[in-house]
mmCIF file of the N, C-alpha and C atoms, coordinates in Angstrom:
data_MODEL
# 
_entry.id   MODEL 
# 
loop_
_atom_site.group_PDB 
_atom_site.id 
_atom_site.type_symbol 
_atom_site.label_atom_id 
_atom_site.label_alt_id 
_atom_site.label_comp_id 
_atom_site.label_asym_id 
_atom_site.label_entity_id 
_atom_site.label_seq_id 
_atom_site.pdbx_PDB_ins_code 
_atom_site.Cartn_x 
_atom_site.Cartn_y 
_atom_site.Cartn_z 
_atom_site.occupancy 
_atom_site.B_iso_or_equiv 
_atom_site.pdbx_formal_charge 
_atom_site.auth_seq_id 
_atom_site.auth_comp_id 
_atom_site.auth_asym_id 
_atom_site.auth_atom_id 
_atom_site.pdbx_PDB_model_num 
ATOM 1   N N  . MET A 1 1  ? 116.072 97.171  125.933 1.00 0.00 ? 1  MET A N  1 
ATOM 2   C CA . MET A 1 1  ? 115.998 96.508  124.964 1.00 0.00 ? 1  MET A CA 1 
ATOM 3   C C  . MET A 1 1  ? 115.282 95.707  124.648 1.00 0.00 ? 1  MET A C  1 
ATOM 4   N N  . LEU A 1 2  ? 114.411 96.077  123.746 1.00 0.00 ? 2  LEU A N  1 
ATOM 5   C CA . LEU A 1 2  ? 113.209 95.153  123.395 1.00 0.00 ? 2  LEU A CA 1 
ATOM 6   C C  . LEU A 1 2  ? 112.900 93.225  123.123 1.00 0.00 ? 2  LEU A C  1 
ATOM 7   N N  . ALA A 1 3  ? 112.301 92.399  124.138 1.00 0.00 ? 3  ALA A N  1 
ATOM 8   C CA . ALA A 1 3  ? 112.611 91.445  124.241 1.00 0.00 ? 3  ALA A CA 1 
ATOM 9   C C  . ALA A 1 3  ? 112.475 90.499  122.786 1.00 0.00 ? 3  ALA A C  1 
ATOM 10  N N  . GLN A 1 4  ? 111.779 90.928  122.059 1.00 0.00 ? 4  GLN A N  1 
ATOM 11  C CA . GLN A 1 4  ? 111.258 90.599  120.773 1.00 0.00 ? 4  GLN A CA 1 
ATOM 12  C C  . GLN A 1 4  ? 111.730 91.266  119.571 1.00 0.00 ? 4  GLN A C  1 
ATOM 13  N N  . THR A 1 5  ? 111.890 90.705  118.390 1.00 0.00 ? 5  THR A N  1 
ATOM 14  C CA . THR A 1 5  ? 111.563 91.386  117.218 1.00 0.00 ? 5  THR A CA 1 
ATOM 15  C C  . THR A 1 5  ? 110.690 92.367  116.946 1.00 0.00 ? 5  THR A C  1 
ATOM 16  N N  . PRO A 1 6  ? 110.709 93.760  116.645 1.00 0.00 ? 6  PRO A N  1 
ATOM 17  C CA . PRO A 1 6  ? 109.928 94.432  116.409 1.00 0.00 ? 6  PRO A CA 1 
ATOM 18  C C  . PRO A 1 6  ? 109.316 93.400  114.807 1.00 0.00 ? 6  PRO A C  1 
ATOM 19  N N  . VAL A 1 7  ? 107.788 94.649  114.489 1.00 0.00 ? 7  VAL A N  1 
ATOM 20  C CA . VAL A 1 7  ? 106.822 93.949  113.806 1.00 0.00 ? 7  VAL A CA 1 
ATOM 21  C C  . VAL A 1 7  ? 106.481 94.618  112.788 1.00 0.00 ? 7  VAL A C  1 
ATOM 22  N N  . ASP A 1 8  ? 107.176 94.255  112.186 1.00 0.00 ? 8  ASP A N  1 
ATOM 23  C CA . ASP A 1 8  ? 106.358 95.544  110.194 1.00 0.00 ? 8  ASP A CA 1 
ATOM 24  C C  . ASP A 1 8  ? 104.955 95.235  110.206 1.00 0.00 ? 8  ASP A C  1 
ATOM 25  N N  . ILE A 1 9  ? 104.346 96.515  110.211 1.00 0.00 ? 9  ILE A N  1 
ATOM 26  C CA . ILE A 1 9  ? 103.243 96.523  109.824 1.00 0.00 ? 9  ILE A CA 1 
ATOM 27  C C  . ILE A 1 9  ? 102.317 97.608  109.163 1.00 0.00 ? 9  ILE A C  1 
ATOM 28  N N  . THR A 1 10 ? 103.601 97.965  108.773 1.00 0.00 ? 10 THR A N  1 
ATOM 29  C CA . THR A 1 10 ? 103.417 99.136  107.319 1.00 0.00 ? 10 THR A CA 1 
ATOM 30  C C  . THR A 1 10 ? 102.350 98.764  106.551 1.00 0.00 ? 10 THR A C  1 
ATOM 31  N N  . PRO A 1 11 ? 102.151 99.293  105.233 1.00 0.00 ? 11 PRO A N  1 
ATOM 32  C CA . PRO A 1 11 ? 101.293 98.671  104.525 1.00 0.00 ? 11 PRO A CA 1 
ATOM 33  C C  . PRO A 1 11 ? 101.785 98.320  103.254 1.00 0.00 ? 11 PRO A C  1 
ATOM 34  N N  . LYS A 1 12 ? 103.193 98.450  103.220 1.00 0.00 ? 12 LYS A N  1 
ATOM 35  C CA . LYS A 1 12 ? 104.058 97.142  102.237 1.00 0.00 ? 12 LYS A CA 1 
ATOM 36  C C  . LYS A 1 12 ? 104.502 96.022  102.300 1.00 0.00 ? 12 LYS A C  1 
ATOM 37  N N  . ASN A 1 13 ? 104.295 96.035  103.887 1.00 0.00 ? 13 ASN A N  1 
ATOM 38  C CA . ASN A 1 13 ? 105.184 94.641  104.113 1.00 0.00 ? 13 ASN A CA 1 
ATOM 39  C C  . ASN A 1 13 ? 104.628 93.416  104.154 1.00 0.00 ? 13 ASN A C  1 
ATOM 40  N N  . GLY A 1 14 ? 103.784 92.741  103.277 1.00 0.00 ? 14 GLY A N  1 
ATOM 41  C CA . GLY A 1 14 ? 102.480 91.681  102.391 1.00 0.00 ? 14 GLY A CA 1 
ATOM 42  C C  . GLY A 1 14 ? 102.030 90.760  103.448 1.00 0.00 ? 14 GLY A C  1 
ATOM 43  N N  . GLY A 1 15 ? 101.777 91.327  105.421 1.00 0.00 ? 15 GLY A N  1 
ATOM 44  C CA . GLY A 1 15 ? 101.036 90.942  106.289 1.00 0.00 ? 15 GLY A CA 1 
ATOM 45  C C  . GLY A 1 15 ? 99.912  90.897  105.658 1.00 0.00 ? 15 GLY A C  1 
ATOM 46  N N  . ASN A 1 16 ? 98.839  89.919  106.321 1.00 0.00 ? 16 ASN A N  1 
ATOM 47  C CA . ASN A 1 16 ? 97.329  90.052  106.750 1.00 0.00 ? 16 ASN A CA 1 
ATOM 48  C C  . ASN A 1 16 ? 96.783  91.046  107.159 1.00 0.00 ? 16 ASN A C  1 
ATOM 49  N N  . PHE A 1 17 ? 97.032  92.367  106.748 1.00 0.00 ? 17 PHE A N  1 
ATOM 50  C CA . PHE A 1 17 ? 96.205  93.659  107.663 1.00 0.00 ? 17 PHE A CA 1 
ATOM 51  C C  . PHE A 1 17 ? 95.873  94.669  106.153 1.00 0.00 ? 17 PHE A C  1 
ATOM 52  N N  . PRO A 1 18 ? 94.618  94.758  106.385 1.00 0.00 ? 18 PRO A N  1 
ATOM 53  C CA . PRO A 1 18 ? 93.381  95.655  105.689 1.00 0.00 ? 18 PRO A CA 1 
ATOM 54  C C  . PRO A 1 18 ? 94.750  96.358  105.059 1.00 0.00 ? 18 PRO A C  1 
ATOM 55  N N  . TRP A 1 19 ? 95.258  96.734  105.096 1.00 0.00 ? 19 TRP A N  1 
ATOM 56  C CA . TRP A 1 19 ? 95.885  98.186  104.582 1.00 0.00 ? 19 TRP A CA 1 
ATOM 57  C C  . TRP A 1 19 ? 96.959  97.118  103.871 1.00 0.00 ? 19 TRP A C  1 
ATOM 58  N N  . THR A 1 20 ? 97.304  96.020  103.626 1.00 0.00 ? 20 THR A N  1 
ATOM 59  C CA . THR A 1 20 ? 98.291  95.612  102.999 1.00 0.00 ? 20 THR A CA 1 
ATOM 60  C C  . THR A 1 20 ? 98.549  95.880  101.207 1.00 0.00 ? 20 THR A C  1 
ATOM 61  N N  . GLY A 1 21 ? 99.454  96.120  100.622 1.00 0.00 ? 21 GLY A N  1 
ATOM 62  C CA . GLY A 1 21 ? 99.694  96.165  99.783  1.00 0.00 ? 21 GLY A CA 1 
ATOM 63  C C  . GLY A 1 21 ? 99.375  97.759  98.934  1.00 0.00 ? 21 GLY A C  1 
ATOM 64  N N  . LYS A 1 22 ? 98.637  98.519  99.718  1.00 0.00 ? 22 LYS A N  1 
ATOM 65  C CA . LYS A 1 22 ? 97.962  99.888  98.916  1.00 0.00 ? 22 LYS A CA 1 
ATOM 66  C C  . LYS A 1 22 ? 99.718  100.610 98.835  1.00 0.00 ? 22 LYS A C  1 
ATOM 67  N N  . ASP A 1 23 ? 99.580  101.809 98.353  1.00 0.00 ? 23 ASP A N  1 
ATOM 68  C CA . ASP A 1 23 ? 99.640  102.465 97.890  1.00 0.00 ? 23 ASP A CA 1 
ATOM 69  C C  . ASP A 1 23 ? 100.098 104.024 99.013  1.00 0.00 ? 23 ASP A C  1 
ATOM 70  N N  . LEU A 1 24 ? 100.744 104.345 99.529  1.00 0.00 ? 24 LEU A N  1 
ATOM 71  C CA . LEU A 1 24 ? 101.064 105.080 100.474 1.00 0.00 ? 24 LEU A CA 1 
ATOM 72  C C  . LEU A 1 24 ? 99.710  106.285 100.171 1.00 0.00 ? 24 LEU A C  1 
ATOM 73  N N  . ASP A 1 25 ? 100.058 107.321 99.558  1.00 0.00 ? 25 ASP A N  1 
ATOM 74  C CA . ASP A 1 25 ? 98.363  107.972 99.081  1.00 0.00 ? 25 ASP A CA 1 
ATOM 75  C C  . ASP A 1 25 ? 97.107  107.231 99.211  1.00 0.00 ? 25 ASP A C  1 
ATOM 76  N N  . GLU A 1 26 ? 97.287  106.199 98.886  1.00 0.00 ? 26 GLU A N  1 
ATOM 77  C CA . GLU A 1 26 ? 95.713  105.750 98.787  1.00 0.00 ? 26 GLU A CA 1 
ATOM 78  C C  . GLU A 1 26 ? 95.452  105.213 100.224 1.00 0.00 ? 26 GLU A C  1 
ATOM 79  N N  . PHE A 1 27 ? 96.426  104.708 100.511 1.00 0.00 ? 27 PHE A N  1 
ATOM 80  C CA . PHE A 1 27 ? 96.137  104.433 102.586 1.00 0.00 ? 27 PHE A CA 1 
ATOM 81  C C  . PHE A 1 27 ? 95.780  105.458 103.241 1.00 0.00 ? 27 PHE A C  1 
ATOM 82  N N  . GLU A 1 28 ? 96.163  106.700 102.897 1.00 0.00 ? 28 GLU A N  1 
ATOM 83  C CA . GLU A 1 28 ? 96.148  107.837 103.593 1.00 0.00 ? 28 GLU A CA 1 
ATOM 84  C C  . GLU A 1 28 ? 94.921  108.305 103.019 1.00 0.00 ? 28 GLU A C  1 
ATOM 85  N N  . LYS A 1 29 ? 94.359  108.411 102.126 1.00 0.00 ? 29 LYS A N  1 
ATOM 86  C CA . LYS A 1 29 ? 93.303  108.996 101.509 1.00 0.00 ? 29 LYS A CA 1 
ATOM 87  C C  . LYS A 1 29 ? 92.040  107.950 102.080 1.00 0.00 ? 29 LYS A C  1 
ATOM 88  N N  . GLU A 1 30 ? 92.190  106.698 102.428 1.00 0.00 ? 30 GLU A N  1 
ATOM 89  C CA . GLU A 1 30 ? 91.171  105.722 102.726 1.00 0.00 ? 30 GLU A CA 1 
ATOM 90  C C  . GLU A 1 30 ? 91.131  105.773 103.579 1.00 0.00 ? 30 GLU A C  1 
ATOM 91  N N  . TRP A 1 31 ? 92.000  105.225 105.071 1.00 0.00 ? 31 TRP A N  1 
ATOM 92  C CA . TRP A 1 31 ? 92.139  105.410 106.458 1.00 0.00 ? 31 TRP A CA 1 
ATOM 93  C C  . TRP A 1 31 ? 92.290  106.856 106.912 1.00 0.00 ? 31 TRP A C  1 
ATOM 94  N N  . SER A 1 32 ? 92.466  108.027 106.412 1.00 0.00 ? 32 SER A N  1 
ATOM 95  C CA . SER A 1 32 ? 93.154  109.836 106.601 1.00 0.00 ? 32 SER A CA 1 
ATOM 96  C C  . SER A 1 32 ? 93.963  109.378 108.443 1.00 0.00 ? 32 SER A C  1 
ATOM 97  N N  . MET A 1 33 ? 95.131  108.507 107.346 1.00 0.00 ? 33 MET A N  1 
ATOM 98  C CA . MET A 1 33 ? 95.598  108.625 108.611 1.00 0.00 ? 33 MET A CA 1 
ATOM 99  C C  . MET A 1 33 ? 97.104  108.536 107.993 1.00 0.00 ? 33 MET A C  1 
ATOM 100 N N  . LYS A 1 34 ? 97.897  108.865 108.512 1.00 0.00 ? 34 LYS A N  1 
ATOM 101 C CA . LYS A 1 34 ? 99.799  108.378 107.766 1.00 0.00 ? 34 LYS A CA 1 
ATOM 102 C C  . LYS A 1 34 ? 100.369 107.695 108.779 1.00 0.00 ? 34 LYS A C  1 
ATOM 103 N N  . PRO A 1 35 ? 101.267 106.643 107.897 1.00 0.00 ? 35 PRO A N  1 
ATOM 104 C CA . PRO A 1 35 ? 102.026 105.743 108.762 1.00 0.00 ? 35 PRO A CA 1 
ATOM 105 C C  . PRO A 1 35 ? 103.309 106.684 109.323 1.00 0.00 ? 35 PRO A C  1 
ATOM 106 N N  . VAL A 1 36 ? 103.142 105.800 110.680 1.00 0.00 ? 36 VAL A N  1 
ATOM 107 C CA . VAL A 1 36 ? 104.750 106.306 110.722 1.00 0.00 ? 36 VAL A CA 1 
ATOM 108 C C  . VAL A 1 36 ? 105.196 105.195 111.725 1.00 0.00 ? 36 VAL A C  1 
ATOM 109 N N  . GLU A 1 37 ? 106.606 105.287 112.260 1.00 0.00 ? 37 GLU A N  1 
ATOM 110 C CA . GLU A 1 37 ? 107.379 104.217 112.978 1.00 0.00 ? 37 GLU A CA 1 
ATOM 111 C C  . GLU A 1 37 ? 107.711 104.448 114.110 1.00 0.00 ? 37 GLU A C  1 
ATOM 112 N N  . ILE A 1 38 ? 107.534 103.521 115.188 1.00 0.00 ? 38 ILE A N  1 
ATOM 113 C CA . ILE A 1 38 ? 107.547 104.010 116.544 1.00 0.00 ? 38 ILE A CA 1 
ATOM 114 C C  . ILE A 1 38 ? 108.645 102.322 117.106 1.00 0.00 ? 38 ILE A C  1 
ATOM 115 N N  . ARG A 1 39 ? 109.371 103.451 117.370 1.00 0.00 ? 39 ARG A N  1 
ATOM 116 C CA . ARG A 1 39 ? 110.039 101.412 118.937 1.00 0.00 ? 39 ARG A CA 1 
ATOM 117 C C  . ARG A 1 39 ? 109.534 102.073 119.945 1.00 0.00 ? 39 ARG A C  1 
ATOM 118 N N  . GLY A 1 40 ? 109.911 100.452 120.681 1.00 0.00 ? 40 GLY A N  1 
ATOM 119 C CA . GLY A 1 40 ? 109.226 100.619 122.000 1.00 0.00 ? 40 GLY A CA 1 
ATOM 120 C C  . GLY A 1 40 ? 109.047 99.266  122.597 1.00 0.00 ? 40 GLY A C  1 
ATOM 121 N N  . TYR A 1 41 ? 108.052 99.672  123.205 1.00 0.00 ? 41 TYR A N  1 
ATOM 122 C CA . TYR A 1 41 ? 107.624 98.304  124.082 1.00 0.00 ? 41 TYR A CA 1 
ATOM 123 C C  . TYR A 1 41 ? 106.040 98.493  124.448 1.00 0.00 ? 41 TYR A C  1 
ATOM 124 N N  . VAL A 1 42 ? 105.404 97.647  124.231 1.00 0.00 ? 42 VAL A N  1 
ATOM 125 C CA . VAL A 1 42 ? 103.762 97.925  124.674 1.00 0.00 ? 42 VAL A CA 1 
ATOM 126 C C  . VAL A 1 42 ? 103.715 97.002  125.941 1.00 0.00 ? 42 VAL A C  1 
ATOM 127 N N  . ASP A 1 43 ? 103.408 97.519  127.219 1.00 0.00 ? 43 ASP A N  1 
ATOM 128 C CA . ASP A 1 43 ? 102.896 97.329  128.779 1.00 0.00 ? 43 ASP A CA 1 
ATOM 129 C C  . ASP A 1 43 ? 101.440 96.468  127.972 1.00 0.00 ? 43 ASP A C  1 
ATOM 130 N N  . MET A 1 44 ? 101.434 94.654  128.144 1.00 0.00 ? 44 MET A N  1 
ATOM 131 C CA . MET A 1 44 ? 100.071 94.001  127.900 1.00 0.00 ? 44 MET A CA 1 
ATOM 132 C C  . MET A 1 44 ? 99.478  94.117  128.939 1.00 0.00 ? 44 MET A C  1 
ATOM 133 N N  . SER A 1 45 ? 100.194 94.198  130.210 1.00 0.00 ? 45 SER A N  1 
ATOM 134 C CA . SER A 1 45 ? 100.115 93.602  131.623 1.00 0.00 ? 45 SER A CA 1 
ATOM 135 C C  . SER A 1 45 ? 98.679  95.301  132.390 1.00 0.00 ? 45 SER A C  1 
ATOM 136 N N  . LYS A 1 46 ? 98.771  96.352  131.726 1.00 0.00 ? 46 LYS A N  1 
ATOM 137 C CA . LYS A 1 46 ? 98.040  96.959  131.972 1.00 0.00 ? 46 LYS A CA 1 
ATOM 138 C C  . LYS A 1 46 ? 97.139  97.556  131.061 1.00 0.00 ? 46 LYS A C  1 
ATOM 139 N N  . THR A 1 47 ? 96.272  96.539  129.685 1.00 0.00 ? 47 THR A N  1 
ATOM 140 C CA . THR A 1 47 ? 95.455  96.808  128.982 1.00 0.00 ? 47 THR A CA 1 
ATOM 141 C C  . THR A 1 47 ? 94.346  96.691  129.164 1.00 0.00 ? 47 THR A C  1 
ATOM 142 N N  . GLN A 1 48 ? 93.934  98.003  128.923 1.00 0.00 ? 48 GLN A N  1 
ATOM 143 C CA . GLN A 1 48 ? 92.650  98.200  129.226 1.00 0.00 ? 48 GLN A CA 1 
ATOM 144 C C  . GLN A 1 48 ? 90.906  97.563  128.461 1.00 0.00 ? 48 GLN A C  1 
ATOM 145 N N  . LYS A 1 49 ? 90.383  97.121  128.506 1.00 0.00 ? 49 LYS A N  1 
ATOM 146 C CA . LYS A 1 49 ? 89.443  97.223  127.330 1.00 0.00 ? 49 LYS A CA 1 
ATOM 147 C C  . LYS A 1 49 ? 88.258  97.931  127.985 1.00 0.00 ? 49 LYS A C  1 
ATOM 148 N N  . VAL A 1 50 ? 88.320  98.935  126.531 1.00 0.00 ? 50 VAL A N  1 
ATOM 149 C CA . VAL A 1 50 ? 86.997  100.296 126.229 1.00 0.00 ? 50 VAL A CA 1 
ATOM 150 C C  . VAL A 1 50 ? 85.221  99.818  125.021 1.00 0.00 ? 50 VAL A C  1 
ATOM 151 N N  . GLU A 1 51 ? 84.416  99.323  126.385 1.00 0.00 ? 51 GLU A N  1 
ATOM 152 C CA . GLU A 1 51 ? 83.514  99.027  125.694 1.00 0.00 ? 51 GLU A CA 1 
ATOM 153 C C  . GLU A 1 51 ? 83.031  100.082 124.366 1.00 0.00 ? 51 GLU A C  1 
ATOM 154 N N  . LYS A 1 52 ? 82.931  100.053 123.219 1.00 0.00 ? 52 LYS A N  1 
ATOM 155 C CA . LYS A 1 52 ? 82.145  101.001 122.450 1.00 0.00 ? 52 LYS A CA 1 
ATOM 156 C C  . LYS A 1 52 ? 80.785  100.536 121.129 1.00 0.00 ? 52 LYS A C  1 
ATOM 157 N N  . ILE A 1 53 ? 79.658  101.260 120.136 1.00 0.00 ? 53 ILE A N  1 
ATOM 158 C CA . ILE A 1 53 ? 79.396  101.176 119.393 1.00 0.00 ? 53 ILE A CA 1 
ATOM 159 C C  . ILE A 1 53 ? 79.022  101.468 118.225 1.00 0.00 ? 53 ILE A C  1 
ATOM 160 N N  . LYS A 1 54 ? 79.373  100.653 117.591 1.00 0.00 ? 54 LYS A N  1 
ATOM 161 C CA . LYS A 1 54 ? 79.526  101.642 116.235 1.00 0.00 ? 54 LYS A CA 1 
ATOM 162 C C  . LYS A 1 54 ? 78.248  101.224 114.857 1.00 0.00 ? 54 LYS A C  1 
ATOM 163 N N  . ASP A 1 55 ? 77.502  101.683 114.351 1.00 0.00 ? 55 ASP A N  1 
ATOM 164 C CA . ASP A 1 55 ? 76.201  101.225 114.255 1.00 0.00 ? 55 ASP A CA 1 
ATOM 165 C C  . ASP A 1 55 ? 75.597  100.124 114.385 1.00 0.00 ? 55 ASP A C  1 
ATOM 166 N N  . THR A 1 56 ? 75.451  100.425 116.026 1.00 0.00 ? 56 THR A N  1 
ATOM 167 C CA . THR A 1 56 ? 74.541  99.933  116.417 1.00 0.00 ? 56 THR A CA 1 
ATOM 168 C C  . THR A 1 56 ? 75.368  98.619  117.739 1.00 0.00 ? 56 THR A C  1 
ATOM 169 N N  . GLU A 1 57 ? 76.168  98.011  117.324 1.00 0.00 ? 57 GLU A N  1 
ATOM 170 C CA . GLU A 1 57 ? 77.488  96.833  116.989 1.00 0.00 ? 57 GLU A CA 1 
ATOM 171 C C  . GLU A 1 57 ? 77.341  97.338  117.814 1.00 0.00 ? 57 GLU A C  1 
ATOM 172 N N  . LYS A 1 58 ? 77.724  96.343  119.220 1.00 0.00 ? 58 LYS A N  1 
ATOM 173 C CA . LYS A 1 58 ? 78.907  96.081  120.456 1.00 0.00 ? 58 LYS A CA 1 
ATOM 174 C C  . LYS A 1 58 ? 80.348  96.283  119.708 1.00 0.00 ? 58 LYS A C  1 
ATOM 175 N N  . GLY A 1 59 ? 80.801  96.605  120.606 1.00 0.00 ? 59 GLY A N  1 
ATOM 176 C CA . GLY A 1 59 ? 82.410  95.271  120.409 1.00 0.00 ? 59 GLY A CA 1 
ATOM 177 C C  . GLY A 1 59 ? 83.222  96.099  121.421 1.00 0.00 ? 59 GLY A C  1 
ATOM 178 N N  . PHE A 1 60 ? 84.684  95.722  121.471 1.00 0.00 ? 60 PHE A N  1 
ATOM 179 C CA . PHE A 1 60 ? 85.704  96.524  121.992 1.00 0.00 ? 60 PHE A CA 1 
ATOM 180 C C  . PHE A 1 60 ? 86.926  97.286  121.230 1.00 0.00 ? 60 PHE A C  1 
ATOM 181 N N  . ASP A 1 61 ? 87.352  98.457  122.419 1.00 0.00 ? 61 ASP A N  1 
ATOM 182 C CA . ASP A 1 61 ? 88.736  98.215  122.096 1.00 0.00 ? 61 ASP A CA 1 
ATOM 183 C C  . ASP A 1 61 ? 89.235  98.622  123.343 1.00 0.00 ? 61 ASP A C  1 
ATOM 184 N N  . PHE A 1 62 ? 91.014  98.629  122.990 1.00 0.00 ? 62 PHE A N  1 
ATOM 185 C CA . PHE A 1 62 ? 92.215  97.802  123.251 1.00 0.00 ? 62 PHE A CA 1 
ATOM 186 C C  . PHE A 1 62 ? 92.534  98.969  123.926 1.00 0.00 ? 62 PHE A C  1 
ATOM 187 N N  . VAL A 1 63 ? 93.846  99.464  124.937 1.00 0.00 ? 63 VAL A N  1 
ATOM 188 C CA . VAL A 1 63 ? 94.245  100.548 124.936 1.00 0.00 ? 63 VAL A CA 1 
ATOM 189 C C  . VAL A 1 63 ? 95.762  99.895  125.652 1.00 0.00 ? 63 VAL A C  1 
ATOM 190 N N  . SER A 1 64 ? 96.655  99.872  125.408 1.00 0.00 ? 64 SER A N  1 
ATOM 191 C CA . SER A 1 64 ? 97.619  99.786  126.169 1.00 0.00 ? 64 SER A CA 1 
ATOM 192 C C  . SER A 1 64 ? 98.645  100.591 126.028 1.00 0.00 ? 64 SER A C  1 
ATOM 193 N N  . THR A 1 65 ? 99.303  100.583 127.367 1.00 0.00 ? 65 THR A N  1 
ATOM 194 C CA . THR A 1 65 ? 100.827 101.365 127.323 1.00 0.00 ? 65 THR A CA 1 
ATOM 195 C C  . THR A 1 65 ? 101.425 101.610 126.974 1.00 0.00 ? 65 THR A C  1 
ATOM 196 N N  . MET A 1 66 ? 102.396 102.437 125.962 1.00 0.00 ? 66 MET A N  1 
ATOM 197 C CA . MET A 1 66 ? 103.600 101.631 125.063 1.00 0.00 ? 66 MET A CA 1 
ATOM 198 C C  . MET A 1 66 ? 104.858 102.623 125.396 1.00 0.00 ? 66 MET A C  1 
ATOM 199 N N  . PHE A 1 67 ? 105.297 102.505 125.565 1.00 0.00 ? 67 PHE A N  1 
ATOM 200 C CA . PHE A 1 67 ? 106.674 102.484 126.120 1.00 0.00 ? 67 PHE A CA 1 
ATOM 201 C C  . PHE A 1 67 ? 107.738 103.150 124.686 1.00 0.00 ? 67 PHE A C  1 
ATOM 202 N N  . THR A 1 68 ? 108.064 103.929 124.438 1.00 0.00 ? 68 THR A N  1 
ATOM 203 C CA . THR A 1 68 ? 109.274 104.345 123.442 1.00 0.00 ? 68 THR A CA 1 
ATOM 204 C C  . THR A 1 68 ? 110.877 104.591 124.041 1.00 0.00 ? 68 THR A C  1 
ATOM 205 N N  . HIS A 1 69 ? 110.730 104.871 125.534 1.00 0.00 ? 69 HIS A N  1 
ATOM 206 C CA . HIS A 1 69 ? 111.637 104.436 125.848 1.00 0.00 ? 69 HIS A CA 1 
ATOM 207 C C  . HIS A 1 69 ? 112.113 104.544 127.295 1.00 0.00 ? 69 HIS A C  1 
ATOM 208 N N  . LEU A 1 70 ? 113.373 104.212 127.531 1.00 0.00 ? 70 LEU A N  1 
ATOM 209 C CA . LEU A 1 70 ? 113.456 103.386 129.194 1.00 0.00 ? 70 LEU A CA 1 
ATOM 210 C C  . LEU A 1 70 ? 114.417 104.782 129.632 1.00 0.00 ? 70 LEU A C  1 
ATOM 211 N N  . ASN A 1 71 ? 114.114 104.660 130.904 1.00 0.00 ? 71 ASN A N  1 
ATOM 212 C CA . ASN A 1 71 ? 114.686 105.755 131.899 1.00 0.00 ? 71 ASN A CA 1 
ATOM 213 C C  . ASN A 1 71 ? 116.123 105.599 132.166 1.00 0.00 ? 71 ASN A C  1 
ATOM 214 N N  . LYS A 1 72 ? 117.183 105.741 132.120 1.00 0.00 ? 72 LYS A N  1 
ATOM 215 C CA . LYS A 1 72 ? 118.251 105.527 131.869 1.00 0.00 ? 72 LYS A CA 1 
ATOM 216 C C  . LYS A 1 72 ? 118.357 104.221 133.612 1.00 0.00 ? 72 LYS A C  1 
ATOM 217 N N  . ASP A 1 73 ? 117.660 104.490 134.635 1.00 0.00 ? 73 ASP A N  1 
ATOM 218 C CA . ASP A 1 73 ? 118.311 103.821 135.658 1.00 0.00 ? 73 ASP A CA 1 
ATOM 219 C C  . ASP A 1 73 ? 117.250 102.688 135.962 1.00 0.00 ? 73 ASP A C  1 
ATOM 220 N N  . GLU A 1 74 ? 116.835 102.374 134.261 1.00 0.00 ? 74 GLU A N  1 
ATOM 221 C CA . GLU A 1 74 ? 115.786 101.266 134.708 1.00 0.00 ? 74 GLU A CA 1 
ATOM 222 C C  . GLU A 1 74 ? 116.939 99.771  133.583 1.00 0.00 ? 74 GLU A C  1 
# 
């Protein structure tokens, strides 16, 4: 069972994201990806920080484990 209510980050949810309010076809064209819906939880305790360089600027990607189902024994 999830500890929080899921957050809708799809293009049409009205949130404060770069893709907010975009038509799905426009989103696919601009971002070269399709929106999907997944249910599960992210284990933030195992998040890894990966240094990246883009256009000579340093930054980081954060990679976290996402569990999409639970083992019946848990």
